[in-house]
C-alpha positions, 0 to 999 in steps of 0.5 A: 666071554666069561667077566675078566679074572680078578683077584688072587690066582694061585699057579699050583705046584705039582707035588711028587712023591719020595719016589717021583710020581704025581702026589695026587692027594696032596694037590688036591689038598693044597688046591682046598687050603688056597681056596680056603685061604682066600684065592680066587682060583687056581691056575693049573699047569702053569710054569710053577706047575712044571708042565713040561715035566708031566706025562699028559696022563699026568697033565690030565690028572692035574687039570682033573683034581683042579677041576673038581676042587673049583667046581666044588668051592665055586672058585675060577680055573685057569689053564695053562695051555700053549708054546710057541707053535701057533698050530700046536697052541691051537690044538691044546687049547681046543682040548680044554673042552674037556674041562667045562669047568676052565674059564680061561687059558694062560698062553704064553707069547711065543718063545725062543723063535722070537716072532716079530710083535706083528707076529705075536698079534697074528698068533693070539688073534689066531688062537682067540678065534677058535678057542673054547675059552677066553686067552690070558696073554702070559708076557714074560719077556726074559723068559720069551726072549720077545718084548712087547711094547705098550702099543702091542699089548693095547692091540692085544687087549682088542682082540675079541677072545683075549681077556687079560694079560699076565704081565711079568716084564721083570720091572714097573717099567715105563711101559707098564705104566704107560699100559695101566695109564691107558687102560684106566683112561680110555678103552683100547682103540678098537673094539673093547672086549666084552667084561674088559681086559684084566692086567694081572701081576706076574712078577711076585716082587713088583705085584704091589706097585702093579696092583697100585697102578690099577692091576686087576689081580695077580697069578702069583707063586709065592702066594702058596704061602701066607695066601691070606695076605696075598689077598688082602694085599690085593683087596686092599689096593682095590679097596683105595686102602694105600696105607694097608696095602703099602704095608703088607706089599713091604712085608711080602715082597721080601718072601717073593724075593726069598722064594725066588732066590732059586728057580721056581718053583724049588724054594716053594716046594722046599718051604711046603715040605718042611711045613709037612703040606706035601710029601717031598721037595722034589722037582724033575729034571732039569730042575734041582730041589732047593738048597737047605740055606734058600729053604730056611731063609724063605721059611724065616719070613713065612 
């Protein structure tokens, strides 16, 4: 298994032209820019990239571009793959073998059908057994409808082939604190996966508190902007520089809140377009482009 992911990962937006087509050149330039600014790697086809609205050909183009950039730059590539269907998720994961640069798959907890926690463990155990790459469980209960207890998260941490979790519970709650405490003091009771188990911050506003508790890094959409400071935030917490890290976290949290004032990635795209970094602020339905007030408020914090 690859070493567990660590550092800042940018879940890339998918830029579109004014006509609504995939803007491949802008995507490649943006991928290079965030790595230049300090990102350890990229996430292709994460939720921020609007993969549900992309054709299969467009998804392949996004992966081709991200793979090429990461190969050229020696950066880590994580790919979003999977849904609430175990068999379909297994097929999507197998398809990632076509891109050898992919080092892990970000795979969401099954949504809408709301399986039991036992069902969630069975789902990921089946996927990890046959996946060509390690899995990063995407735990985001306010989207999936399924809350995972600390006991279930620790069980997932012990499954061979699961490298970590993108943890986005919407708060630094009791289970989060207990999870970080357990991982810091003792490994899971069953066999620990090679390379360890990484908790990656997935709620941008709460990234700094989770890093303070010991998170290995973050998959942070907000870090499309002020990328270097988000990378420095992670590095400062890892170095034990609580004063520097705390000050950075306080500065960056308002930006994250502003960028999520409307459904992601609308505001991020509006800001990137206003800065001349992508050709249009367009998102695809059912999302709508961000309002001018939201974009202006976020720009003022960039």
